[in-house]
C-alpha positions as CSV (number, residue, x, y, z in Angstrom):
1,M,-23.0,-6.5,-25.1
2,A,-21.5,-3.1,-24.3
3,K,-20.1,-1.8,-21.0
4,V,-21.8,1.4,-20.0
5,S,-20.4,2.9,-16.7
6,N,-20.9,0.3,-14.0
7,S,-23.6,-1.7,-15.7
8,S,-23.8,-4.1,-18.6
9,S,-26.2,-3.3,-21.5
10,L,-27.1,-5.0,-24.7
11,T,-27.6,-2.7,-27.7
12,L,-30.3,-3.9,-30.1
13,S,-31.8,-2.4,-33.3
14,Q,-35.3,-0.8,-33.0
15,D,-36.9,-3.6,-35.0
16,S,-35.7,-6.3,-32.7
17,T,-38.3,-8.7,-31.2
18,C,-36.3,-9.8,-28.2
19,E,-37.9,-9.9,-24.8
20,V,-36.1,-9.6,-21.5
21,I,-36.8,-12.7,-19.6
22,A,-34.4,-12.5,-16.7
23,E,-32.5,-9.7,-14.9
24,K,-29.0,-9.9,-13.6
25,S,-29.1,-11.0,-9.9
26,S,-27.3,-9.0,-7.4
27,H,-25.3,-10.8,-4.7
28,P,-24.9,-9.3,-1.2
29,P,-21.5,-7.6,-0.9
30,H,-18.7,-9.8,0.3
31,K,-17.2,-8.8,3.6
32,P,-13.4,-9.4,3.5
33,T,-11.9,-11.3,6.4
34,N,-8.5,-10.5,7.9
35,I,-6.6,-13.7,8.4
36,F,-4.0,-12.0,10.4
37,A,-6.5,-11.1,13.1
38,T,-6.6,-14.8,14.3
39,K,-4.7,-15.8,17.4
40,E,-2.6,-18.3,15.3
41,W,-1.2,-15.6,13.1
42,Q,-0.7,-13.1,16.0
43,E,1.5,-15.7,17.8
44,Y,3.3,-16.9,14.6
45,D,7.1,-16.9,14.9
46,Y,8.2,-15.0,11.8
47,Y,11.8,-14.8,12.9
48,K,12.0,-18.6,13.0
49,D,11.1,-18.6,9.3
50,L,13.8,-16.1,8.5
51,V,16.4,-18.2,10.2
52,E,15.3,-21.7,8.9
53,D,14.1,-20.9,5.3
54,E,17.0,-20.1,2.9
55,E,14.7,-18.3,0.5
56,L,13.6,-15.8,3.2
57,A,17.1,-15.5,4.8
58,E,19.1,-12.3,4.6
59,V,20.8,-11.7,1.3
60,K,24.6,-11.8,1.5
61,P,26.4,-9.1,-0.6
62,V,28.2,-10.3,-3.7
63,G,31.0,-8.5,-5.6
64,K,31.6,-4.8,-5.1
65,E,28.7,-4.5,-2.5
66,G,30.8,-6.5,0.0
67,L,33.8,-4.2,-0.3
68,C,32.2,-1.0,1.2
């Protein structure tokens, strides 16, 4: 199987006796959903996460960075 532009093709010799029995089915395009458009995410308290979660908290300067 070889990739030719945006389609897949199978290269066969001229003396091949293969028959095409099925074609590639095309699925309808997937419409992406925006999870941040929901009311739950619009009212989410991001600042609370910054205060309570140590991994998301502000980084404290270490070494020479703290001297300036």
